[in-house]
N, C-alpha and C positions, 0 to 999 in steps of 0.2 A: 465451749471452752478448748482450747488447743494446747497441748501438754508439749512442750518443747522435745523433739524428737534425738536431737544432739544435746548431750549433757554439757552445763557450762563448767568451764574450771575456776579455780580460784581467781577472783577479781584481782589478787595482789600480782598474779602471773602471767607472763606472755605465752606459756606452754605449761602443758598438764604437769601435773607433780605427783607425789605421794598422798593419797587421800582415803579418808576414813569414813564410812557411813554413820550417821548418828541416830539413835533409836527415838527421836521427840517428832518428827514429822508424819501426820497421817497421810495414807494413800490418796492420791499417787504421787505426793511429793516427796523429794529426795533430799535431806540434809546432810551436807558433807563437812569436813573439817581438813583442811590442807596442814599436811604434817610441817611442810617446810616454812610455811608464815603463819601459822596457827589460827587463821580466819576461818570463821564458820559462814557457811553460804548455802543457799538451795541451788541445787543443781539443775533444777528442771522448772524455772518460773515461768510465769505467762508473758507474752510478747508485749512489748510496749503498747501496741494498738488495742489489745486488751485491757491494759490499765487506764484507758480512756474512759470505757463504758462498763464492760461485763466485771472488772476487777478495779473499778474506781474506788477511791478511798471511802467515798458516803455510801457505797454499795457493801464493802467488806466490813465496814466499821459497824453497820447497824447488825449484820450477820453474828459478827464477832461478839457484840453486845449481848443479843440475846440468846447465844449458845452458852455464853458464860454466866448469863442470868438464871438460865435453866437449869445448868449443872452443879451451879453453887449459889443457890438464892440467899442465902444468909451473909456469904463472903462478899458478894457483889453488893449489897445493900449497904455492910459497913464500909466498904472500899469507895462507894459512891459519895456517901455521905461525908467520909474524910476529904475527899477531893473538894466537895463543895465548901466544908469548913477551910479549908486552906485558901481556896480562891476567894470567896466571899467575905468570909470573917476575917482572916488574916491576911487576906489581900497579898499571896504567895505566889510569885510566878516568876522563877528563877532567870527563864529565857528572856521575859520582858525586861527583867531588872538588869541583865547583862547587856542586854541591846541599848538600854537607855545611857548606860556608862559609855558604851563605844561610841555613841552619838554625841554625848557631851565632850568627849575627846577629839571629835573630827574637827579638821581646819577647813576652812574655806567658805566662798559665801553661797554655795550649794552643796546640800548632802545628800547624796544618792544613796538610798537604802534598797537592797532585794532580798525577796524573801522566796526562797527556792522551796516550790512544793508549798505553796501558801495558802491551800486549801480553800476556806470559805474567805480567806483575808482577814480572819479575827484576830491574830497576833499584830498584823501592822494596824488595823483598826485601834485596839487599845493601845498600841505604842503612840500614835501620832495624837491621840486624845490625851494621853498622860504626860506629853512633852511642854515644856514651858513655851509662851507663846513666841519668844524669840526663835528658840530651835525649831519648832514647828513650822514657822514662816520660810524657811530656807531648807527644810527636808522635803525629799519627794520620795515617794514610795512606789515600787515595782514587785511585780511578783511572776513567777513562773509555775504553771499548774498543768499536769497533764489530764486532768479530770475536765472533761467537756463542761458540765455543768458547773463545778466549782470554780472555774475559770470565768466561766460568765458572771458569777455573781462578784468575783473578787475583782473584776475589772470594771464593775459598775461602782465598787467603793473607791478604787484607787484612782479613777478619773475625775473624780471629785475633790482631789488633793493633788491633781497635777500628774499622776503617775499613769501605770496601764498594768495590766496583768496579760502575759503572754500565754496562749495555749499551746503546749508543747512540751517534748521531754526535757527535761533538764538541759541535757547536751545541745540540743536544737534551739531551745530557747536562750541559753547563754550566748549562741552566735548571734542573737538579735541585737546585742549589744557591744559597745566599741570596749576595748581595751583600756585599762586604767578608769574605768568609767565609775566604779561602785565606791562609796566610803564603807560600809557595812554589808555584808552577804549574811542571811539569815539561812541556816539549814536546821532548823528545830524540828526533830521527828521527820526527818527527811532521808538521810544518807543510807538507812537501813531499807529504803524502798527501791533503790536504783541498781540496776544490774551490773553498771559502770562507775562505781564510785570513785576509783582512781582518776578516770578520764574528766568526770564531773568538777573533781578539786583542782585537777590541772587546768582546765578552762576557768574555774571560777578565780583562780590565783592570778590569772592573766588579766581578768576583768577588775581588780583592785587598784586604787589609787596606792601611790607609795604611802606606805603606813596604815593601808586599810586592813580590817580585820573580817574574818570568817567566823561565826558563831555555830558551833555544832552540840545538838544536843541527839544523843542516840540511846537506844536499850542499853544497859550493861550487862553483856552475857556472863561477866565474872560476878556478879552479884549473889549473895547468900540466897536471895529468894529464888534465884532459877535451881541453886542446888537441891532446895528444901522442895520446891513445887515440881521438878521436872519438866514434864511436857505440858503440866497445867500454869506455867509462869506465864504472867500477863505479858512478858517481851515477845512471846510467840504469836505471830499473826500468819494466817495461810490464806493465799500465798504471796500477799503484797509484801512481807517483810522478807527481803532476800539476801540481807548481810546482818551477821550477828558479830559485833564489836567488843573488844575487850579493851582496857586501857592501852595495853601494849599493841593492839593492832591497830587502834587508832592512830596511836601515835605513829606507827610504820606507815600506815597510808598516808598521812599527811606528808612525812618526810619523802616518801616517793613523788607525791605531787609537788614537790618545792616548798613546802610550807613548814615553818615552825610551829610547835606549839608553844605559846607564851603563854597561857594559863590553863593548868588541869591541876587543880590543888586537892588535897585528899578529900577536901568535901566535895570536889566537883566528879571524882571518880569513887566514892565511898561505895564499898561492896553493901553497906546497909540499904541504898537505894537501887531502884530498879533502873535508872537513868544516868547517865554521866555527860558530863560537858567539857567541851575545850573551846579556847580561841586560838585560831591560827593566824598567821601573817606569812607573806612571801618571805622565803630566805633572802639573807643579804648578801 
């Protein structure tokens, strides 16, 4: 494991500013908050190269799951049961529902969809299975994934639907596509992972067709559960969550990237939820 020798500055500033240390991160990780912009970020994240294997999502997810299960077995069992109930019984998946709406609103003979940080390709797989035949026939799924193993799995799924998965960081993967290519870009549980969230959003904005949209889902650092649980909050993941957004800092990041927030309702940013959602479009 390589720990960054030079500390990272606020992802919303070109130069260092006034920063405070926060008490949540276990050693050797250092969590800071920028006083000027309010954003909370990991100051010494792993290098991109380590996110491909050593700190790949499937590795850290398994470690985090086991740690939470051992530390709070009853809470973990209840939380897991509730998630399964919402997903399997209530069929609730807000990211999926929002993307379905964006695709229905898209125009043109071909609808290109990109999932940044697509993991196993599960969201795209569920999405395309849920679309009516007319939309499924003209929609093409694409993905970007930094984990070597997950990108291999996703690529096999997406190629069957006429798309592909690029094995790369988000910034490098976006360069693999032309400007104005995508109708919908999905960043569901992704932007908290990338050390350059502003640059990623800027490049994503350029890849959007006129009227295209970006769906963002991130942990809500301003939720009641984070204040209640402190360092045990489920939104903390060490070291692969490197940005922690509030509704205000997410809006500020979007604006700096040249994007308007066209949807972030009170339910999308509710302090009762650990996650928040936003739909972004290029500024006119």
